[in-house]
N, C-alpha and C positions, 0 to 999 in steps of 0.2 A: 640349564639356564640359571643365571645368578638371581633373577628377581621373580619373573612371572611363571616360568616353566620348571618342570622337575630338574634337579641338578644333572648337568651333563647332557641335557637333551638338545644337542646341536641340530638335530633333524627337525624338532619341534620349532626351534627358532627360525630355521630356513623356511618352513611352511608358513609360519605366521608372517614373516617378512614378505613372502610372495603374495599372501592375501592382502596385506597392507598396500602393496604396489598395485594390485588389481583395483582396490577401492580408490586409490589415488587417481587412477585413470578415469574413474566414473564419478568423481566428486560432485560435479554439477547435477548429474542425473539422480544420484542418491539424495542430494540436498533437496531438490525439487519434489521428489516423491515423498520423502519423509515430512517435509513441510506441509504438503497437501494432506497427508494422512493426519497429522496433528491438528491442523485447522478444521478438518472434518470431524474428528473424533472427540475433541476437547471443547466443551462449552465456552463460548465467548472469545475464542481465539481468532475467529474469522469475521468479526463484526466490523472491522475497520481495515481498509487496505494498507494503511500505515503500520498497523500492528502486524499484519501478515508479512509485510516487507521486513520488519524488524525480526519476526520469527524466523524467516528464511536466513537472515544474516546470523542469527544466534545458532541455528541448526548447522549452517555451513562452518562456523567457527568451531563448534564442538566436534563435528565430523573430521575436519582438518586436524584438530588436535589429537583425536583418537587414532587417526591414521599414523600420525607422527609418533605417538606413544607405542603403537604396535610395531612400527618399522624399526624403532630405535631402543626398545625395551626401557622406556623411561618410567621410573617409579611414580606412583600416583601422588605421593606426598610432596613431590616437587612441582605439582601443577596448580595453576590458578585459572579461574574462568576467563574467557575472552571478554574483551570490552563489549562486544555485541551481546553476549549472554547476560552480562550485568545490566546493560542499558535496557534490554528487553524486560528483565525482572522489575526494574524501576518503573518502566512505562506501564506495566500491568498493575503495579501498586497505585500509580497515579490515576489509573482509570477504574480502580476498584474491582478489577477482575479477581475472583477469589484465589487465594494462594494455592488451594488444592488443584486448580487448573494448571498452574505452573509446575507443580510437583508431578502431576499425572502426565504432562507432556514429556518430562524427562524420562519417566518410566516407560512410556510408550516408545520413545526413541531408543531406549536401552533394549527393549524387547525386539524392536525392528532391526537394530544393528546386529544383535546376536543371531537373529534369524538369517540375516544375510551372510554372516560368518559361517553358519552351519551349511547354508546352500553352497558356498564356495568350497568348503571342505568336501562335501559330497561330490562335487564336480571334479575333484582332483584324483579320485581312485587311489586312495591311500590305504595302507594296511590297517586293519581294525584297531590294533593297539595304539597306533600312531594317531588315528582319528580321535580316540578318546582323549589322549594327552593334548592334542591341539585344541579341541573344543573346550576342554577344561581350562587351558591357558587363556584362550580368548574370552571365555565367560568371566573368569576371575579378573582379568585386566579391565574389561568393559564395566563390570559391576563396581569395582573399586573407583574407577574414574567417575562414574555417574554419582556414586554415593558422596564422594568428596565435593564435586562441583555443585550438586544439589544443596548441600549444606551452605556453601558460599552464597549462591544466588538467593536462597530462601532467607538468609540473614539480611542480605541487601534489600530484598523485598519488604521485610518486616520493618526495617529502619525507615525506609522511604514511605511506607504506608502511614506510619505514625507522624512523620514530619509533614507529609502532604496534607493529611487530615487536619492538622493544626493550622496549616498555612492558608488554606483556601476558604475556610468558612463553611462548615458542614451544612448548617440549616438552610442557608441561602441556596447552595448548590443542590441539595436534596430536593428542594421545592421545584427548581428548574427542571431537573432530570425527571421528577415525577410528572410534571406537566407534559414534557416531551413524550414520555413513554405511555401516556394515557392512563396512568394510575389515578385513583380517586383523590385528586388534589382539589381542595376547596379554593375556588377562584378568589373569594373574598380574603381568605387567609393569605393566599399568594400575594395579592395586591398590598395587603397590610404589612406583610413582612418585608417585601422587596421594594415597595413604592412604585412598582411598574404596573400601569393599567392595561388590562387585556382587551378592553372593548374597542380599541382603535386599530389603525393599520400598522402592520409590523413588516419589517424586512430582516430576514435572518441572514447572517453571514458566519462563515467559519474562517478564522484567521490563524495562520501558522507561520513558523519560521523554519528556514532550511538549515539553520545551525542551532547549536545548543546556546541558550541565553547565558551570557557571561556570569550573571549573578545567580543562576539557577531558578530565577523567578519568571513571572509573566508580564512584568511591567512594560517592556517594549511592545508586546502584543496589545496590551490595554491602550497604549498611546495610539497604535495603528487603528484600532477600532474607533477611537474617538475622532481621529482624522477622517476616517471614512464617513462617520456620522455627520461631521461638520460639512464635508464636501457635498453630501446628498441633502443637506438641510433638514436633519432630523429635528422633531419638535421638542425633544427632551433628551436626557442622558440615556445611553443604551444600558441594557442589562446584559451581563455576561457571566460566564462560568468557565474556569480553566478545566480543560479535559486532561491535560498533562502539561509539562513544562514548555512544550513547543506548540500547543494547540489550544485555542479558545473558541467557544461557541458564544455568539452574541446576537441580540435582537435590537434593531433601531426603531424607535416609535415615530409615527407620522400621523397627521390629522386626517382630514377628509380627502385631501389630494395625495395620492400615492406618488412616490418619487419616480423620476425618469432615470433609468439605469443605463449608462453608457460605459461599458467595460473598458473601452479604450481610454476614455477620460479618467476613469477610476484608476487605471493602471499608472497614470502619471502621478497620482496621489501616493499610491503604494510604492512607487519607485524611490520616494524619499526614505523609505525603510528598506535598505538594500537586500535584506534576507527575508522580508515579509512577503506573504502570499495570501490571497483572499479568494474564497468561493462564495458566490452570492445566490440566494434564492430569488423568488419573485414576491412583490408586495402582496399581502393578504390581510384580511380583517378578522378580528375576534380571536377566540381561543382556538378554533379550527385553523384559522390563518396562521397563528403563532406556530402551530405544529407543522402545517403544510409547507410554509416557507422554509422551515428548518429541514424538512425532508428533501426539498429541492436543493438547498445549499449542500447537503450531504451527498446528493447525487452528483452535483458538479465537483465536489471535493474528491469523490471516488475516482473520477477521471484524472484529476490532477495527480493523485497518488499512483495511478497506474503508469502514467507518463511522468515519473518522478524527476527526470532530468530536464523537463520542459522549462523554457525560459518564460513561459506565460505567467505574468504576475497576478492576473485576475481571470477567473473563469466564472461565467454566469449561467445559471440554469436556462435563462432566456436567450442565450447565444445560439446561433444557428446550429442545429444538430445535436446540441448537448443533451437534451432530454432523452432522445432515442439512443445515442451512443452510451449514455450512462446505464441503460438496460443491457446493452451488449457487453459492457465491462463486467457485469456480474458473472459471466461465464466466458473467460478469455479463450479457452480451448475451442469452444463452439464458435466464438466470434472469429478466431483465426481461420478456422476451416471454411466458414461462410465467406469471409473476405477473399480467401484464395480462390474459391469457386467462382465468385463474381468477377474478380479482377484478373485472374490468371497471372501472367508474368508481371503485371503491374503491382502485384502484391509482394514482389521480391524486395529484399532489403538491400537495394543497390542505388547508386547515385542516379543512374539513367532512369530507373523506375520512379524514383522520388521526384525527379524533374517533371516527368510526364504526369504524375499524380497531382502535383501542385498546379500545373497548367490546366489539366482537365477539371480539377475541383473548382478552380477560379472561374473557369468557363461556365460551369453549371451554376455557380453562385451569382454570376452576372447575367443570368437569363439567356445563356448560350450566345453571348455577344463577343465576337472576336475582338472588336474595337475596345470595349470596356476591359476585357481580359488583358489586352496589350497595355492599356493605360495603367491598370492596377499592378501588373508585374514588370512594368517598364521594359516591354519587349516590342519588337516590330510586329505589326499585325500579321505579316506573312509567316513569321516564326510561330505565332500562336496557331495559325491555320495548320502549319506542318505538324506541330506537336499533337494537336487535337486529332488530326487525321491519322497520325501514327498510332495514337492510343485507341481510337475507336475503329479505325479501318482494318486493323488486324483482328480477325475473329478469335484468335487465341488469347487476345488481351481482354476483350469484352464479349463473352459468349452471347449469341443471339437469344438464348433462353432468358437472359436478364435484361430488364428494361432500364431506362435511364435513372429512374428513382432508386433502383437497387444499386446501380453503379455510383450514383451521387452519395448515397448513404455509406457505402463501403469506403469511398474516398474520405468521408468525414471520420469514419472509424480509424482510418490510417492516420489522419491528421491529429486526432486527439489521443489515440492510444499508442501510436508509434510502433516501436519494435515489438510490442506485445502481440500485435496481430499480423506482423509481417513474417515472410518466410526467409 
């Protein structure tokens, strides 16, 4: 080989190429397994669904590049990190995840990839001397790649960390995060520094954008927070902190009368910001309420991140089923298994099953009224009766061991979590 393998080792090149082709056939499986391993093993990488999604995109980009490198004998000095890998490093810097977590994730990925390479070599029943040459080649190529890419993304991380710290106002943000996390933050100091009083009613919201802000800042999100506050009739200016360039945490202050939250009406306000999205907690009072409302907003936000392609502009913790489904979203594998057990073929990711799920879910939401279901879905009443009967009448679709509450909850999980819990 000219670059990675010993000179003239055509057989080594053939084996390495075959391994690359095997990995290419398993890209999705490898990506998901490696992402789960990193999120589990590295501190702070699994704290936000959006971060996990970005982690998976970064892992996929690196695996695809490595496979390409192995298959085509590309020298490491010609490589640059993928867009997803750089964006993930920037997002970790913005969220103040320690740099060692980023570096450790890369080294864990390197070890895992080399382990998979060794497993493939063992399965090929090669001569002992060829095994050593192949493993040596694979290890050298993977190590050089990780070393080079890690330098790039670490440099991007450091530059972004310095820029972001200067841009967002460290003291103000640190006080908010300290209050949310329950650290020993003096309420009087917090109120004095921020001008936001804690003894009143609060409504926490999480606001984000589905695209990268044009100027790299959070001004559009700031405007959206203030539009939401105006719509709900907040008693004063909101307090907010940027989590990253695409996400803002905010609290809206209210007096004795808590706001009435209608997510459908709020969605009309958010629609003026084409890429804006909002997750809303419930109104609560005092320091404990400041924290609890934020926890609820994060629970609603976690659902929105699982169903990242959803067109839902606003999701509220008080919306029907959101509180319980947010608990299911914490373990999607278990949720998917449970939904399949309860719904049977209704949990299939097909148009026919989706049509029956929508009809049956609306039927339960309207108090099992065929008429109201027909009105809400703009269907004939007999059509509703037929679909409900088809969904509930077939014992393979709704097993007798599960009652209507189970079925209704499973249907809500499908509505909010989408393909993540479908078969």
